[in-house]
Backbone bond lengths (Angstrom), bond angles and torsions (degrees), N, CA, C in turn:
res aa  C-N    CA-C-N  psi(-1)  N-CA   C-N-CA  omega(-1)  CA-C   N-CA-C  phi
1 M - - - 1.421 - - 1.607 106.10 -
2 T 1.253 118.43 -49.25 1.502 119.85 -177.22 1.529 110.91 -59.44
3 I 1.274 117.83 -37.80 1.529 125.27 178.90 1.623 104.78 -61.53
4 R 1.284 114.57 -51.13 1.366 118.65 -175.03 1.477 115.81 -63.83
5 L 1.378 119.67 -39.37 1.351 126.98 176.27 1.607 109.51 -65.42
6 Y 1.259 114.99 -42.45 1.419 116.84 -179.90 1.551 113.93 -66.06
7 F 1.307 111.83 -38.52 1.492 119.31 174.38 1.613 111.00 -61.46
8 L 1.243 117.98 -45.77 1.410 123.60 175.17 1.553 114.81 -58.45
9 C 1.304 114.15 -40.25 1.494 120.50 178.51 1.517 109.95 -67.36
10 V 1.330 119.16 -35.92 1.374 122.42 -173.96 1.567 104.13 -74.71
11 V 1.367 116.54 -43.06 1.456 118.33 -177.95 1.526 108.36 -65.14
12 A 1.279 123.11 -34.57 1.450 123.83 -179.62 1.560 111.02 -71.73
13 L 1.353 119.64 -25.12 1.464 118.26 -179.73 1.537 111.27 -90.44
14 L 1.393 116.86 -11.58 1.444 113.72 -178.24 1.574 115.39 -68.31
15 P 1.229 121.97 -28.90 1.504 117.12 173.08 1.366 117.10 -63.14
16 A 1.329 120.89 -37.08 1.462 128.79 -179.61 1.611 105.10 -68.01
17 A 1.301 115.17 -42.17 1.463 116.78 -173.81 1.604 105.87 -74.65
18 L 1.300 118.68 -41.43 1.473 114.87 175.91 1.418 113.06 -65.50
19 A 1.320 120.16 -28.69 1.523 121.85 -177.70 1.546 113.90 -72.66
20 G 1.422 113.83 -2.09 1.457 116.33 177.59 1.583 118.85 105.42
21 G 1.280 110.15 -15.36 1.439 117.68 177.48 1.469 115.81 70.30
22 E 1.366 120.15 33.17 1.467 116.12 -175.79 1.557 113.22 -59.53
23 S 1.181 112.93 145.01 1.638 119.72 -179.43 1.547 106.86 -83.40
24 A 1.273 122.25 123.28 1.401 128.20 177.29 1.559 104.34 -67.15
25 E 1.216 119.84 -31.42 1.482 121.76 -176.27 1.609 108.40 -69.53
26 A 1.285 112.89 -43.46 1.480 121.40 -177.86 1.532 108.31 -70.86
27 R 1.315 120.40 -33.20 1.547 123.91 -179.65 1.575 102.40 -67.41
28 S 1.360 115.37 -49.47 1.471 120.52 -174.74 1.508 109.94 -59.00
29 L 1.327 116.08 -41.82 1.511 123.13 -175.75 1.516 105.23 -68.80
30 I 1.349 127.08 -45.34 1.436 126.63 174.50 1.585 108.46 -58.74
31 D 1.312 121.89 -47.10 1.405 119.42 177.23 1.464 115.03 -56.13
32 R 1.258 118.80 -40.88 1.457 124.66 179.93 1.470 106.75 -65.81
33 S 1.293 118.71 -50.30 1.392 125.26 -175.39 1.671 108.40 -56.86
34 V 1.317 113.79 -52.68 1.459 113.44 177.56 1.489 112.61 -57.80
35 A 1.241 121.32 -28.16 1.518 125.70 176.87 1.458 105.44 -68.37
36 A 1.366 118.49 -48.86 1.491 121.55 -173.14 1.484 104.39 -67.07
37 E 1.263 125.96 -35.93 1.387 123.17 -177.27 1.575 117.42 -74.82
38 A 1.414 111.14 -18.73 1.473 116.76 174.06 1.572 107.02 -76.54
39 Q 1.244 119.02 -28.70 1.435 125.74 170.94 1.520 112.96 -66.43
40 N 1.285 111.94 -47.47 1.462 120.90 174.33 1.451 118.99 -57.37
41 R 1.283 114.42 -33.62 1.507 120.44 179.01 1.524 110.56 -71.91
42 E 1.377 118.49 -21.90 1.443 120.49 173.12 1.588 111.27 -70.56
43 R 1.309 111.51 -25.85 1.552 113.48 179.38 1.635 105.40 -91.04
44 M 1.318 119.73 -26.14 1.463 117.10 -178.65 1.442 113.59 -58.60
45 V 1.411 119.99 -28.30 1.402 129.58 -168.91 1.594 106.09 -57.25
46 N 1.307 118.63 -26.46 1.448 119.90 -177.55 1.484 116.17 -88.49
47 Y 1.351 119.56 19.14 1.396 124.10 -177.13 1.586 114.11 -133.79
48 L 1.264 114.80 137.67 1.458 121.96 172.05 1.612 107.99 -122.61
49 F 1.267 117.19 159.16 1.528 118.48 -179.40 1.490 112.25 -159.57
50 L 1.394 113.85 -179.00 1.351 116.00 -176.54 1.512 107.93 -117.64
51 E 1.262 113.93 139.77 1.545 120.30 -178.26 1.505 110.30 -117.71
52 E 1.375 112.98 124.29 1.470 123.04 -179.13 1.553 104.61 -112.14
53 V 1.380 110.34 127.29 1.518 119.52 -174.89 1.503 107.36 -117.51
54 T 1.280 115.69 124.17 1.524 119.33 170.90 1.616 106.42 -118.48
55 R 1.327 112.86 123.79 1.495 119.24 -177.43 1.504 111.03 -121.45
56 K 1.269 119.71 124.67 1.502 119.36 -179.72 1.513 106.62 -118.84
57 S 1.385 117.51 123.45 1.383 124.26 179.32 1.555 109.84 -94.90
58 F 1.376 108.61 142.81 1.576 114.93 -177.23 1.575 103.66 -131.60
59 D 1.403 110.73 156.27 1.473 118.58 169.58 1.430 108.15 -85.42
60 R 1.369 114.06 -176.43 1.517 123.15 -178.33 1.549 112.42 -69.94
61 E 1.276 112.82 -16.49 1.398 118.06 174.12 1.517 117.57 -95.81
62 K 1.342 109.85 16.77 1.509 121.56 -180.00 1.630 113.25 61.29
63 R 1.219 118.49 26.44 1.438 124.68 175.57 1.515 105.93 -88.29
64 L 1.383 120.81 131.54 1.305 127.97 165.83 1.542 118.20 -52.03
65 I 1.287 119.71 126.06 1.442 121.91 -177.43 1.551 110.47 -108.18
66 H 1.272 115.06 -46.08 1.532 122.76 -177.40 1.516 113.78 -163.89
67 T 1.296 108.76 145.10 1.561 120.13 -178.10 1.659 103.44 -117.38
68 Q 1.300 112.66 129.28 1.487 115.67 172.05 1.502 108.05 -130.41
69 R 1.341 117.61 135.78 1.468 124.55 169.29 1.410 112.04 -114.31
70 S 1.325 112.33 138.19 1.587 118.73 178.97 1.454 105.53 -138.32
71 A 1.272 119.29 157.72 1.429 130.23 176.68 1.464 107.34 -128.01
72 F 1.346 117.55 140.85 1.450 127.08 -176.18 1.456 103.83 -133.95
73 E 1.349 117.62 138.50 1.351 123.09 159.13 1.600 115.39 -91.35
74 V 1.240 111.80 119.90 1.545 117.34 -175.75 1.571 109.22 -82.72
75 I 1.272 113.51 111.08 1.536 121.72 -176.91 1.561 105.40 -118.28
76 F 1.274 110.44 175.18 1.615 118.20 179.04 1.470 107.39 -124.60
77 I 1.382 109.65 126.72 1.376 116.62 172.57 1.561 115.39 -127.63
78 E 1.253 116.03 120.49 1.541 123.16 -171.06 1.551 109.11 50.58
79 G 1.416 114.16 47.32 1.401 118.24 168.61 1.487 117.26 82.11
80 K 1.368 112.28 3.40 1.536 118.99 -174.64 1.477 105.44 -128.72
81 P 1.388 117.00 148.78 1.445 120.56 176.97 1.479 113.45 -68.33
82 A 1.265 114.96 144.20 1.498 126.38 175.23 1.475 115.83 -130.94
83 F 1.237 127.56 150.28 1.408 124.30 -170.29 1.522 107.53 -123.73
84 R 1.354 115.47 111.50 1.481 121.45 177.59 1.465 112.08 -96.83
85 R 1.291 118.16 112.64 1.432 122.08 177.76 1.478 114.19 -61.75
86 V 1.293 114.96 130.76 1.616 116.04 -177.79 1.473 112.65 -117.70
87 S 1.455 114.52 -20.80 1.539 114.76 177.06 1.484 107.86 -162.06
88 V 1.353 112.76 163.13 1.451 125.91 -179.44 1.476 108.53 -132.42
89 N 1.364 119.01 119.07 1.411 119.00 177.61 1.505 115.47 55.05
90 G 1.388 115.79 30.67 1.455 122.62 178.58 1.548 112.78 84.72
91 R 1.384 115.42 -0.88 1.465 119.73 177.47 1.554 110.64 -96.22
92 R 1.337 116.98 124.26 1.425 120.47 177.85 1.562 107.05 -64.21
93 L 1.383 118.11 148.29 1.521 119.24 172.72 1.473 111.59 -57.77
94 S 1.393 107.75 143.20 1.490 113.02 172.97 1.550 107.96 -71.70
95 E 1.421 114.60 166.54 1.431 119.75 175.50 1.553 114.83 -50.42
96 E 1.367 113.47 -42.01 1.454 117.09 -176.05 1.507 106.49 -68.31
97 E 1.383 120.13 -48.29 1.420 124.12 175.40 1.566 114.07 -52.23
98 E 1.378 116.67 -42.08 1.373 123.90 179.45 1.521 111.44 -59.70
99 Q 1.410 112.64 -45.50 1.432 115.91 178.34 1.490 114.89 -68.06
100 A 1.328 119.51 -29.66 1.502 126.24 174.96 1.561 107.57 -65.73
101 E 1.296 114.01 -44.06 1.626 119.00 -177.43 1.544 105.87 -68.22
102 S 1.327 119.99 -46.23 1.431 117.52 176.59 1.491 118.72 -60.47
103 A 1.365 114.82 -38.36 1.462 121.86 168.98 1.499 114.54 -57.14
104 R 1.388 112.20 -48.16 1.546 113.77 177.20 1.549 111.44 -62.00
105 L 1.260 119.80 -38.00 1.510 115.37 177.94 1.476 114.89 -74.53
106 R 1.315 117.08 -28.80 1.500 114.91 174.18 1.569 106.41 -72.91
107 Q 1.150 126.38 -28.49 1.465 127.99 175.26 1.580 106.70 -68.27
108 L 1.365 115.47 -45.84 1.499 120.11 178.38 1.416 108.70 -54.47
109 A 1.375 115.83 -48.59 1.559 119.67 -176.00 1.489 109.91 -60.28
110 E 1.270 115.65 -45.62 1.539 119.95 -177.60 1.597 109.12 -61.24
111 D 1.395 112.56 -44.77 1.518 115.74 -174.63 1.606 106.90 -66.93
112 R 1.346 115.98 -38.71 1.557 116.91 -178.87 1.423 114.15 -67.74
113 R 1.344 115.70 -29.99 1.474 119.72 177.68 1.476 107.55 -75.45
114 R 1.308 120.20 -39.61 1.387 120.19 -174.74 1.565 115.09 -80.13
115 A 1.268 115.73 -34.18 1.527 118.72 179.32 1.473 108.10 -150.96
116 P 1.450 115.36 77.83 1.452 120.12 -178.29 1.506 117.92 -63.72
117 E 1.299 120.53 -11.58 1.395 123.36 178.92 1.621 112.53 -85.75
118 I 1.336 110.68 -17.58 1.466 115.16 -170.03 1.604 107.97 -107.67
119 A 1.301 120.49 130.49 1.440 128.02 177.03 1.429 108.33 -59.99
120 S 1.285 120.92 126.49 1.458 126.44 175.41 1.477 109.21 -77.59
121 P 1.381 111.95 147.77 1.519 116.94 172.51 1.608 112.31 -66.90
122 A 1.356 114.78 -9.94 1.528 116.24 -178.27 1.521 105.17 -93.79
123 E 1.380 122.08 1.85 1.432 117.25 174.57 1.447 114.23 -65.24
124 D 1.306 112.96 147.79 1.557 121.67 169.32 1.564 99.41 -84.98
125 R 1.311 120.29 101.17 1.445 125.32 -171.63 1.468 108.89 -59.73
126 R 1.379 117.46 135.20 1.430 120.44 178.12 1.559 108.30 -134.14
127 R 1.395 110.11 135.33 1.504 113.16 172.69 1.426 113.32 -69.35
128 A 1.370 121.68 145.09 1.370 123.38 -167.63 1.530 116.97 -135.40
129 H 1.404 121.51 144.69 1.304 127.23 174.90 1.600 112.30 -129.54
130 P 1.297 112.18 63.62 1.549 112.43 -176.96 1.487 114.56 -55.79
131 Y 1.282 110.89 137.30 1.561 117.36 -170.13 1.532 107.50 -65.03
132 Q 1.309 122.41 -36.50 1.394 124.11 -173.98 1.521 109.90 -63.92
133 L 1.352 122.32 -27.05 1.339 126.95 -177.54 1.507 111.34 -71.01
134 F 1.234 117.78 -34.09 1.480 120.76 169.89 1.524 115.41 -57.99
135 R 1.301 113.91 -39.36 1.417 118.52 174.29 1.546 111.29 -66.71
136 R 1.204 117.27 -26.32 1.507 118.79 -178.23 1.515 111.67 -84.27
137 Y 1.257 116.48 -35.26 1.489 118.36 -171.46 1.542 113.66 -108.94
138 H 1.314 120.11 -17.57 1.470 120.60 -167.41 1.574 109.49 -112.13
139 E 1.264 109.74 161.83 1.504 118.75 171.95 1.516 103.11 -117.27
140 F 1.434 115.06 147.26 1.375 119.79 -173.28 1.548 118.37 -118.08
141 T 1.298 118.15 161.34 1.425 121.14 -177.46 1.536 109.23 -147.26
142 M 1.343 117.39 133.18 1.382 119.66 173.89 1.550 109.89 -73.64
143 A 1.355 113.49 128.09 1.493 119.81 -165.27 1.598 108.93 -105.17
144 S 1.378 116.32 -48.74 1.465 121.20 -171.93 1.494 103.46 -176.70
145 E 1.493 107.95 -171.07 1.378 117.60 165.79 1.503 111.80 -124.02
146 D 1.308 118.57 158.83 1.434 121.11 -176.44 1.603 111.50 -154.95
147 V 1.269 114.94 170.92 1.469 118.14 172.90 1.471 108.27 -128.64
148 V 1.347 114.85 123.68 1.508 128.23 -177.09 1.484 104.94 -117.71
149 E 1.405 112.96 122.28 1.521 112.85 171.73 1.456 111.14 57.32
150 G 1.339 120.54 31.71 1.399 124.09 -178.74 1.556 118.23 76.94
151 R 1.424 112.19 2.43 1.452 120.07 -175.86 1.496 108.19 -98.11
152 P 1.439 127.27 119.61 1.479 123.59 167.06 1.384 109.70 -61.04
153 C 1.378 114.78 137.39 1.517 121.58 -177.87 1.539 109.45 -136.58
154 W 1.335 108.22 150.26 1.479 116.02 161.76 1.443 106.36 -87.56
155 V 1.292 115.13 145.04 1.545 121.47 175.66 1.527 110.88 -109.73
156 V 1.295 120.63 124.04 1.452 123.27 -177.30 1.478 109.31 -124.41
157 T 1.169 121.06 130.19 1.498 128.20 176.25 1.528 110.63 -101.58
158 S 1.374 119.43 146.27 1.463 125.16 173.17 1.456 115.29 -133.08
159 K 1.332 114.09 164.29 1.464 121.05 172.03 1.469 110.49 -158.04
160 P 1.291 121.63 152.80 1.406 126.96 -176.21 1.557 113.43 -53.23
161 R 1.328 120.51 131.50 1.430 122.67 175.49 1.511 108.90 -68.13
162 R 1.309 118.65 152.93 1.390 124.96 -178.63 1.623 110.20 -72.54
163 G 1.314 116.90 147.18 1.368 117.32 175.69 1.491 112.58 117.28
164 R 1.209 120.59 160.68 1.501 125.95 -174.03 1.471 110.44 -81.00
165 H 1.332 122.10 139.91 1.414 123.50 171.69 1.463 111.16 -127.47
166 N 1.298 116.65 153.20 1.495 118.41 -179.34 1.544 106.64 -86.02
167 E 1.238 112.71 121.08 1.531 113.10 177.55 1.481 114.89 -75.61
168 E 1.314 113.41 135.39 1.529 120.73 -171.22 1.495 106.57 -118.79
169 G 1.240 125.91 13.11 1.379 129.25 179.65 1.472 118.10 139.01
170 P 1.360 124.60 172.47 1.359 126.55 -168.35 1.488 113.08 -60.11
171 D 1.373 121.50 -41.89 1.390 129.57 175.06 1.533 109.27 -50.52
172 H 1.338 118.20 -54.93 1.428 121.64 175.92 1.504 117.05 -56.28
173 E 1.356 113.43 -41.91 1.416 118.66 -170.98 1.680 105.21 -76.54
174 R 1.292 113.09 -31.52 1.444 114.99 -179.16 1.528 111.11 -65.05
175 I 1.380 115.01 -41.15 1.424 120.40 -173.62 1.574 109.79 -81.42
176 M 1.269 121.76 -21.36 1.416 130.11 -179.03 1.536 105.65 -76.56
177 N 1.373 116.86 -21.43 1.480 117.78 -171.35 1.598 108.40 -118.16
178 A 1.372 117.20 27.80 1.393 122.94 -177.07 1.500 114.75 -138.61
179 T 1.352 115.83 159.52 1.415 115.94 168.80 1.549 108.37 -106.19
180 A 1.312 119.32 173.09 1.441 123.52 177.59 1.428 117.50 -149.85
181 K 1.383 120.73 161.89 1.331 125.02 -179.97 1.631 104.68 -142.73
182 F 1.363 110.52 134.21 1.438 118.61 -172.43 1.540 107.58 -120.28
183 W 1.353 115.49 131.23 1.418 118.54 167.93 1.544 108.27 -107.15
184 I 1.285 118.79 106.36 1.431 123.61 -176.64 1.595 114.95 -104.60
185 D 1.419 109.37 124.27 1.435 114.78 -174.12 1.550 109.06 -64.14
186 K 1.315 116.92 129.48 1.477 125.56 -179.20 1.571 112.44 -54.75
187 E 1.295 114.32 -43.65 1.481 121.80 -167.38 1.612 105.28 -74.96
188 T 1.364 113.88 -53.76 1.566 116.18 -162.24 1.575 107.62 -105.26
189 L 1.414 119.97 -15.78 1.389 124.86 177.68 1.536 108.94 74.45
190 I 1.338 119.51 16.42 1.369 123.91 171.46 1.486 114.37 -86.81
191 R 1.314 118.73 150.03 1.537 121.65 177.39 1.567 105.86 -68.69
192 V 1.256 116.40 128.94 1.543 123.84 167.66 1.565 107.21 -91.22
193 R 1.319 116.42 -33.30 1.567 117.49 178.63 1.615 107.05 -156.25
194 M 1.281 111.19 147.93 1.445 114.27 174.37 1.592 102.59 -144.24
195 D 1.381 108.71 137.30 1.562 116.76 -178.82 1.610 101.44 -123.97
196 V 1.332 111.68 129.83 1.466 119.09 179.45 1.623 107.63 -127.29
197 T 1.390 110.04 123.33 1.565 117.97 -171.06 1.485 108.33 -125.39
198 A 1.314 112.92 123.70 1.500 113.95 173.48 1.454 116.32 -60.84
199 I 1.269 123.02 144.90 1.375 129.53 -173.58 1.524 108.75 -69.06
200 K 1.427 117.23 -44.59 1.492 121.54 -170.49 1.544 104.68 -115.49
201 P 1.316 117.45 143.36 1.489 122.17 173.71 1.593 108.11 -69.52
202 S 1.255 115.72 161.74 1.390 120.56 179.92 1.544 114.59 -161.39
203 G 1.254 120.14 172.42 1.452 122.04 178.80 1.514 111.08 82.17
204 G 1.334 113.58 175.90 1.468 122.00 -175.92 1.551 113.59 -57.96
205 A 1.364 110.89 -31.73 1.482 114.00 -177.61 1.530 117.37 -97.65
206 K 1.330 110.00 3.41 1.489 120.64 -177.38 1.486 114.26 46.88
207 V 1.334 114.64 59.27 1.449 123.26 -177.67 1.666 105.02 -117.36
208 N 1.333 113.72 156.26 1.406 123.67 -179.74 1.588 109.95 -90.15
209 E 1.333 112.32 123.84 1.390 116.25 177.49 1.527 109.75 -61.79
210 F 1.360 115.92 139.53 1.434 120.64 -176.46 1.531 110.59 -147.20
211 T 1.304 113.34 141.37 1.471 117.56 178.66 1.511 109.00 -142.29
212 S 1.327 117.26 128.09 1.529 123.24 176.59 1.434 109.19 -118.12
213 Y 1.408 117.26 131.46 1.381 119.85 176.34 1.498 109.07 -117.64
214 Q 1.348 121.02 151.90 1.447 125.45 172.86 1.550 107.95 -136.34
215 W 1.371 111.48 145.06 1.421 123.54 176.27 1.365 115.10 -124.44
216 G 1.405 119.93 154.08 1.473 118.34 179.01 1.585 104.90 -139.19
217 Q 1.284 114.77 155.43 1.439 122.26 177.10 1.485 112.76 -82.58
218 R 1.329 119.34 137.80 1.482 121.24 174.69 1.619 104.11 -127.95
219 D 1.355 110.64 153.38 1.409 119.35 177.09 1.454 116.28 49.80
220 G 1.384 118.62 19.56 1.358 120.46 -179.91 1.563 123.61 71.01
221 S 1.368 109.73 -0.61 1.521 109.04 -174.11 1.570 110.95 -140.17
222 V 1.325 115.57 -10.48 1.552 117.00 -174.61 1.490 108.34 -131.99
223 W 1.355 116.35 142.00 1.382 124.18 174.62 1.560 110.16 -108.26
224 L 1.444 113.49 129.54 1.273 117.28 176.89 1.468 117.08 -125.65
225 I 1.340 127.02 162.31 1.333 128.72 -179.08 1.564 108.28 -67.51
226 T 1.389 109.94 137.90 1.483 110.62 178.53 1.603 111.04 -123.57
227 A 1.334 120.84 -19.63 1.379 119.38 178.15 1.541 110.43 -166.21
228 I 1.238 120.87 146.89 1.467 128.54 168.35 1.427 112.60 -132.67
229 R 1.351 116.84 135.23 1.490 122.04 175.50 1.552 106.81 -118.99
230 T 1.286 117.12 138.67 1.441 119.94 -177.86 1.554 111.93 -138.32
231 L 1.296 114.93 139.76 1.418 124.37 163.38 1.508 113.36 -116.75
232 L 1.319 122.39 113.87 1.475 124.40 -171.08 1.500 110.11 -124.56
233 P 1.394 113.67 115.78 1.439 115.24 174.20 1.471 117.11 -66.53
234 L 1.328 118.76 147.21 1.470 120.11 175.44 1.435 108.48 -126.65
235 S 1.306 119.22 172.25 1.535 123.67 -177.79 1.470 117.46 -90.42
236 G 1.418 113.20 9.97 1.520 113.42 -173.62 1.434 111.31 -80.01
237 G 1.433 113.77 160.14 1.467 122.44 171.10 1.473 112.42 -136.03
238 G 1.304 115.57 178.37 1.455 120.77 179.91 1.611 107.06 62.31
239 R 1.375 117.25 -128.17 1.474 117.53 178.62 1.614 111.44 -97.35
240 T 1.330 117.45 16.45 1.473 117.93 173.92 1.571 104.00 -92.05
241 P 1.271 111.87 156.50 1.538 116.19 -176.36 1.570 111.26 -62.95
242 A 1.320 107.01 132.22 1.533 119.76 177.56 1.514 110.71 -98.53
243 Y 1.231 119.33 -27.23 1.491 128.08 178.07 1.558 108.35 -169.91
244 Y 1.308 110.75 162.41 1.472 117.61 178.69 1.537 108.92 -135.07
245 E 1.252 112.98 149.90 1.499 122.76 171.63 1.554 112.70 -109.69
246 G 1.170 116.46 119.16 1.515 123.11 179.42 1.455 118.00 -113.49
247 E 1.330 115.08 143.64 1.443 119.76 175.06 1.568 110.17 -135.02
248 Q 1.359 114.05 124.47 1.383 115.20 178.90 1.583 106.09 -116.75
249 T 1.251 114.90 138.37 1.466 122.63 176.14 1.512 110.07 -124.95
250 Y 1.289 117.15 153.30 1.467 125.81 -170.85 1.504 109.07 -126.30
251 S 1.366 118.96 133.35 1.466 123.26 174.53 1.517 106.98 -159.64
252 N 1.381 110.42 -174.81 1.414 119.22 -178.85 1.495 110.49 63.79
253 Y 1.319 121.22 39.08 1.395 125.43 179.77 1.529 111.67 -63.68
254 R 1.380 118.97 119.48 1.397 122.73 -176.59 1.564 107.84 -119.55
255 R 1.303 115.36 135.75 1.488 120.73 176.08 1.482 113.45 -94.46
256 F 1.322 120.84 140.82 1.465 120.83 178.03 1.467 104.48 -147.21
257 A 1.312 119.81 162.42 1.464 127.99 173.95 1.500 110.79 -85.28
258 S 1.307 111.20 126.67 1.574 116.98 -178.24 1.630 103.94 -151.27
259 E 1.305 112.62 154.81 1.477 116.68 168.94 1.465 113.80 -114.52
260 S 1.356 115.35 1.28 1.481 119.61 177.44 1.402 111.63 -72.58
261 S 1.409 115.45 158.95 1.443 120.62 175.49 1.494 111.81 -95.64
262 V 1.224 121.76 165.84 1.505 121.97 -173.00 1.527 105.09 -147.34
263 S 1.372 112.21 138.26 1.471 122.53 172.84 1.509 107.25 -75.46
264 A 1.322 118.11 161.91 1.498 123.89 -172.36 1.483 104.12 -73.44
265 I 1.228 124.68 132.60 1.395 131.35 178.11 1.616 110.93 -69.44
266 E 1.319 114.05 -27.19 1.458 116.25 177.76 1.534 114.41 -67.56
267 E 1.276 117.33 -11.72 1.485 117.22 -179.80 1.561 108.45 -73.49
268 F 1.247 122.13 -10.55 1.517 124.13 -177.78 1.438 112.93 -105.96
269 A 1.312 123.72 125.93 1.429 120.73 -169.66 1.542 105.90 -126.08
270 G 1.289 117.63 55.21 1.479 119.98 167.67 1.518 110.50 96.29
271 P 1.384 115.35 151.02 1.379 123.05 179.75 1.513 110.81 -62.74
272 V 1.368 119.13 136.72 1.438 123.16 176.60 1.580 107.53 -66.30
273 P 1.295 120.60 122.70 1.468 118.25 176.10 1.409 115.73 -71.90
274 D 1.262 117.17 140.52 1.578 117.49 169.12 1.485 112.51 -77.99
275 K 1.246 115.77 -179.48 1.473 124.98 -162.60 1.545 106.57 -87.25
276 S 1.346 116.86 -5.33 1.516 115.81 -172.92 1.553 108.79 -87.63
277 P 1.391 117.31 138.87 1.464 120.14 -179.01 1.543 111.49 -70.06
278 N 1.329 115.88 -9.71 1.454 120.64 -178.89 1.405 110.36 -99.05
279 H 1.207 130.26 16.29 1.380 130.73 -179.80 1.526 113.14 -135.60
């Protein structure tokens, strides 16, 4: 009888084990965090800030090829963030470049008004890791507790759920093929940090794509992006870029009055590099 009962218990537990063993507590915490960040976005609309981007390109032997530094003013057009380039390698834009940038933003505004659901060709393309897509494609586990920048946090890890998914774009594909780690502030339920790591290496240097985001609280009520670090594999070989390391820092936060809505700035992880070794 004892053996039979033990066998039945093991069989009953197998489906949960095979399902990946997601923690209901972790799933609930992520759900509440996503809701808290939706409220935080309503407060973010009152802020603008400066983004400084440093990108270092390397060949497949991990030798530095090129370094570029750019600065962008983060503004909001039709309720969504837009990035106006203001300098390259410390040089302010020329009058002609300023005019071209202004024309691009005017086109972006027109496109967003006409078709807000469709990405405009005038967009400064950004790689994205939307929070809600992790809820859709990942299973979550409570990992530990930690303190980040003086803030007590719960630490949650995630990995893709088993099964086939219909790919709906590069953001979906990126998250379906990565693991993630979240540091969630215990008081506000806002993410203080998030690391996303591709499961498989790729590119000429066979490195794993990696992005780390950090946020900080300002004025006691709103959380804003403070830094993003990126390692992005490229398809180059020889002396052409095989991957790049990027660092984005944010400063000069300015508050203003506005009634427009804004998408979360954390969804954008740096300009997509072109294929030229000189950019």
